[in-house]
N, C-alpha and C positions, 0 to 999 in steps of 0.2 A: 497497403492501407485502403486503396480504392475499393477493394472488395467489401470493406466494412460499410459502404454506402448502400448495400443491398438490404432490403427491409429488416428482417429480424436480426441479421448479423451485426448490425450496429449496436444491438443490445449487449453483445459481448464486450463492447467498448462503450458502455454508458458514459456519457460525458466526454466524447471524443471530439477533437477539433476536425475541421475539414482538412483535406490534404494540403490546401494552400496555407492554412494556419500552421500546420505541423512543420511545413518546410521552412517557416520563418522562425521556429523556436531555436534557442541556442543549443549547442552540442551538450547533451547531458553528461558526456564523459569528461567535460572540463570542470566538474565539481571539485571543490576543495575537500580532500579527505580529512584534513585536520579539523575543518569546521564541522564536518559530519560527525566526528568523534567527540565533539564537545559534550560535556556532562550536562544532562538535563536536571532540572530542580527535583528536590525531594517531593514526595506526594503531598498534596494539600487538600483541605476540605473546608466546607463552610456550611452552616446551618441555613436552610431556606424554608419557605412555606409557599403554598399556593391554595387557591380556592377551587374546588371541584364539586359540582352538584350540591351547592349550599353547605359545604363543610370544608374545613381547613386540613390540609395535609402538611405536616411538619416533617421535613426530610433532610438528609445530608447529601450534598453534592461534592464529589471527590474527583480529582484529576491526578493521575499518576502514571507510572511506567511499568512495563513488564519486559524483562530481557529476552532477546532471541539468541539462542546459542547454536553453534555449529556442532558437528559430531564430536569434536574434541573438547567441548565445553566452553569455548571462547565466545564471549558476547559479541555478536556481529551486528546487532540492531536493537533498537528500543521501540516497543509498541506503547503508544499512549492511549489510555482509556479515560472515559468520563463516566462516572457511576452515580446513580441516584438511588438511595436506600432509605427505607422507613424502618423504625424500630419494630422488633418482633422476631420471634424465633421461627426459623424454617419457612420464611416467606419464599414464594417462587422467585426465581431470578431469570431474567431474559437478557441474552447477549444479542447485540444488534450491530450489523455492519452493512455498508453500502457496496458499490461495485466498481465500475470503471473498466478494467483495472486502472486505479489511479484516483478514485473518489474516496474522500473521507466519509465518516459516519454522520456528518453534520446534517444531512438531509433528513434522515430518520429522526435524529435527535431534536433539532430545532424546527422541523417541519411536520413530523408525523406523530411521534409517540412520547417524546420527552416531556418534562413538566412545564417547560417554557417553549414558546414558539415565536418565530419571526415571519413576517409576510414575505413570500416569494412564490414564483411559479405560476401565477395566474395572469390572464389577459389584462393588460393595462397596468401591471405593476411597474414601478419605476425603480431602477437600480440605485438612484441617488436618494430615495426616500429614507427617512430615519430608520435605522435597523434596531427597532425597539422591541425588546423581549416582553412578552405578556404571558399570563397563565394560559395553559393549553387545555381546552376542554376535551381534546381527543387523547390525552395522555393515558398510558396504561399503568401509571405509577400506583394507583389505588389497589391494583390486584397483582402487581409484580414489581420487584426491584428491577432496575434497568442498568445495563453496562454496555456502553457504546465503544466499539473498538475501531481504531484507525490503523489500517494495514500500513506496513512500512512504506515510506514515501508519501503518505497522505497525512493531513492534519499536521501535528507536530512530531509524528513518528518518523524515525530516521534510521538510515543504515550507518553502521560504523566502518564499513568497508568500501572499497572503490566501486564505482558504477559497474565496471566490468565484472567484478566478483559478485556484485549484487544481482546482476543478470542471471547468474548461474545458481546462486544460493537462495535468492529471495523472489525473483521475478519470473518464476515458472509456475504453472498451475499446481503441480504437486507440492513443490516447496511451500507455496502460499498456503495450501490447505494444512500442511503439517505444522507450520509455526503458528498459524492462527488457532488451530486446535489446541496446541500446547499453551498458548496464551490464555485460552478459556480455562484449561486445567489449572494453570498457575494462579489465576485469579480466584478460582474456587478454593484452592489449597490455602492461599494466603489469607483469605477471609473466612476460613472454616465453614464453607458453604457446600461441601461435597454432598451432604445428604438433603439439600434443598431440592424441591422440584425445579427442573431446568428446562429452559426454552431457548430457541434460537430463531432470529429473524434476519433475513438478508434481502436486500433490494437489488434488482437488475443482475449484474454479475455477482452480486451477493447471493442471488438466487441460484447461481451455479455453485457458489461456495457452500450454501446451506446444506443440501443433501450430502455432499462430499465430506464436510466437516462432521456432520451427524454420524455418518457411517464410520469415519476415521476414529472419532471419539468412542463409538460403540466397540469397535473391533481392535483398536490399537492402544487406546489410553484408558479403557475401562470406565468411561463416563457415558451415561445414557440420557438422552434428551426425552422429555415428556411430550414436547410439541415443537413443531416447525412451522413458521409462517414465512412464506415466500412472496415478496412484494414485487410485482412486475418482473418476474424472474426470467433469466436466460437459462432455459432448461435443455433444449434440444435443437442445436444449431443446424443439424443435418436435415431437418424437416424441409428446408427450402432448397436442398441440393437438386441438381438437374431440372432447374426451373423451365428449361425449354420444352421438357416433356411432362414432368410431374406437375400436377395442379397445386401441390402443397404450399408453395410460396405464395400464390395468389389467394388461396383459401385462408391464409393467415391474415392478410392485410385487408381484403374486401370488407369483412365485418366491422373493422375499426373505422374505415372510410365511411361506411354506411352509418355508423353510430355518430360520427361527427356531423354528417348531413342532417340526421334526425334531430340532433341537439340544436343545430342552427335554426331548425324549423319548429322547435319546441315540442317535438313528438318523440323524444327518447324515453322509452319505458322498457321494463323487463320483457313485457309481452312482445313489443316491437322487435327487440333483439333476439328473442327466441325464434321468431319468424325468419330473421336474417340468418341466424346460425343454421337453421334447418335447410334453407335454400342453399347456403354455401356448401354444406356437405352432402347435398342432394343433387339437384338439377344443375347447379353451377359447376360442380366438380365433374359431373357426367359430360356436360357440354364441352368443357376444356379437354377431357380425355378423348372425346370423339373427334374433335378438330374438324378438318374439312370433309370427313366422311359423312357428316350430318349437317348440311348447311342450314336446315330449318332449326335445329337445336341451337346452332351458333347465333342465328338471328334472334331467336327468343331470348337467349342469354344476354346479348348486347342491349336489347330493349330493357330487360330487367335490371341490368347493372346501371344503365343510364338513369332509370327511375330511382334506384336505391341511393345513388350518389349525388344526383343533381348536376352532374357534369355535362358538358357539351356532347351531344350524340356523336359528332364527328371525332372528337377526342377519344371517346370510348371505343369507337370503331377502329381508329388507327392503332389503338393499343391492343385490339383484339380482346377487350374485356379483362386484360391483365394489367392492373394498375400499379406501376412502379412507384414507390413511395416518394422519392424526391421530385420526380416529374409531377406527380399529383399535387404535392404541397406548393408548387409554383403555379400550377394551372388553376387550382380551385380559387385562389385569391388574386389572379392576374389582373382583373379589372380594377382592383383596389391598389395595386402596386405593392402588395405585402406578401410575405412568406408565412406559411404555417410551420409549426414545429413538429418534428417526428415524435416528440415526447408528449405532445398534446396538439392534435391537428387544428384545434380552434384557438390556440395561443399564437398570436401573429406579431410580426414586426415589419417595418418598411424594408423593402428589398433595396439595398444601396447600389445594386448592379442589375437593374431590371431588364436591360437590353442584351445582357450576355447570354450565350446559348446554354450555359450551365450555371447552377448556383455557385457563387463565389463566397458569399457570406457564411459564417458559422451558423449553427442552429440558433434561431431567435430566442428560444427559452434558455439554452445553456449560458449564453453570454450575459443574460439578465440576472442570473441567480448567484454569480460569484460574489459580487459586492455585498449584498445584504447578509448572506450566510457567513462569509469570512469576517466581516465587521462585527456581527453579533457574537460569533464564537470566540474571536480573539479577545473582545472586551469581557466576555463572561469568564473565560479561563484566567486571564491575567489580572483583571481588576476585581471581579466579584469573588472568584475562588481564591485568588492570590497566588496562583501558580506562575511565578515570575520567569518567563522565558522570552528571549528576544529573537528566536528563530522565526523564519517565515512559516506561516500557516498555509498548507496546501489543501484548499477545498477540492480542487481538481488539479491533478498533476499530469500534464500532458507528456512530460518527459518519461515518467514511469510507464505510461501507456505505450509510448513508442518503444520502450525497451522490452516490453512484455514478450515472453516466448509463447507464440501462438502455435503450439505443437499439437500432436495427436490427442493429448488429454483434453485440450480445450475444445477441439472439434467433436469429441465424443460426447460432450455435454454431461449432464448429471442425472439423467433418468435412471441409469443402471444403479447408481448409489441410492437414489430415492426408493426404487423398488426393493433393494436389499435392506435398507434401513427399516422400511415398513414391515418387511417379512421377518426381520430379526425380533422386533418388539411389537407384539399384538396390541399394545396400548398406545403406541406412538400416534399422535394426531398430526395431520398435515393440512394446513389451510393455504391455498394459493390464491392471491388476490391481484386484480388488474384494474386499470382504468379502460373504459370502452374505447377512448380515442387514441390510445397509445399505438403508434406505428413503429416504435423501436423494439418493443417486446410485446407483440400483439397477443391479446387474451386468447385468440383462437388457437394459437400454438399450444397453450396449456390445456385447453378443452380437448383438442385432438390427442394430446399426449396422455392425459388422465383417462380418457375413454378407452384407451388400449391397455390400461393396467388391469391386472386381475384383481377381483375383490378378495382381499386376504383377511379372513375372519368373518364374524357375524355382522360387522358394522360397515355397510356399503358407503357411508359418509365419512369414513376415517381419513380419506384424501378428498378434499373438496376444492372446487374452483368457484370463486365469487368475483363479480365484476361490478364496478360502480361508475357513475358519470365522472368524466375527467380523463386525464392522460396518465403518463408514466408516474407522475407525482399527484395522483388523484386526491391525495390527502390534503392538498392545498385548498380543496373545496369543503366547506364546513359540513354539508350534508353527507358527502362521501366519507369524510373522516369519521363522522359519528356512526355511520353504518359499519365502517371498518372496525371501529372500537367495539361495537356490539357483537360482531361476528367473532372477533378474537376473544372477547370475554366469554362468550358461549363455549368456545373451544377449551378455554382454561377450566370452565366449570364442568366439562365432561370428564376431566381427568380426576 
C-alpha cells in the first residue's frame, strides 16, 4: 500500500486511507456470509421534480438491483443502481460510476450530475453541517437520463459469497469490468432501452473502468457507446515509473502545484496554465533529463520552479525541483499548521500531528466527505424513494480496496482500450476532464497521454482534455461545474 502514496498512483485507489488507517481496520474476512446473502428489497421509485434554467423537470427516481452471476448462472452478488428518467422515447441514457476501488457512485450522483446535490468537498465545509439536498444547477438530466451504478461492496451493493471467493470472482480488474458491463447491458434490456443513445462516465478509477467497459461492451456484448466522459481519470499509471530517471512523474505534478499557487494569488487563468504546460514539457523536462551534465540548466530550472510554486527556495533546491506530492502538501501550509489535500491542494485541514516526520492523518478532504454524502444518500434512498433497506451504506469501502487484486491489468492502465474503442467507432466522442489542483490524478497525465494518440478520422477534437479550477472533485465549485456541464452538453450535441 505504501507505493500508493506516490503521486498519480493514489488515483488508482481514489479514496484510500493512509497505511496507518488501513492497519486499524477489522479483518474483512470476518464478514458474516449469511448477512451478505440477505435479500434486498424489490425495486422502488418515486416521482420528483426540480427547477433548472427557469423550467420544471418532472422525473422518476428509481432504486433497484441487478444480479451478478457466475459462469454457472448462480447469483453471487447484487449491484444496486439509482436511476433518474424523464418521459420521452429514445432519450439518451448515461451510466455513471466512481472509482476507488471501493467508492460508490454518490459523488457523481449527489455532487456532480444528478438532479439533487449536497454540499461537500470545498474548503471550509463542515462534516456535521445539515446534509440537505437541493436542486442541482449542474445536472445533465435535461439532456440525458442518468443511471448511477454502485460496484459490489459499495453503496448498498453486496456480494453473496465469502470474501475469499469475492477476491477472485469480483475484486479483480477484469472481473470488475465484465460484471459492470453486464450490469449496463441488463439495465438496458430490462428497461427496453437498447436502441437509445448511450453514454458512460467514470470518475478516478472509474476513468480506468470507462474505456475498458466501453471496449468490452463493443466487442463482447454488442453494445456501443456514443460518448465517454472521464472525470479526473486514472488512465496510465506507468507514466510515473522509473521516477529516478524519467521526468514523467514530476511533469505530471508540477503543473497542478503551480495551478494551486496561481489560484491562491488570484492569477489562475487558461493563459497562465498554457504557459505552465509549455514550460513543463519543454525546458523543465529537458533540465531534468540533463541532470548534473548541465548545471546552468538545473539552476535555471530551480529558479523557475520556485517562482511557479511560491515554495521556499531551499526546499525546492533540496528536492532538486522534483516535488513529491505528500511532502509538498505538508510544506506549503506548514506555517499555518495545516495539510493540503492531494485531491485539491487548496482544501486544507489542521494537521493533528504537526511534529511527526511523516503525515499520520488521512487526507483532509476524504475524511470530511463521508458524513454528508452518506447521510444524504441513505435518507434519499430509504425515506424519499422508499427502498427500505437496513444494511450499511458504503460511500467508501476501505476493506474492498484492501482486498483488490492489483495485478498486471491494473498497472497496464486503460489507454490501450481507449485507443481501440475510438478506432472501432469513428463516431465515438471522448471528453476527459480534470481540476487544475488535483494531485491524485493530475491533468498533465491526460494531456501527455492524449497528445501521443493518433488522430483517427477527420475530427481532431474527438478525444479532448478540458481542465477547470478546483481539484479531483472540481464540480464542487459552481463555476467549474457550469463549465463542465456546457462542455458535456456540447459533446452530446455533436452526436
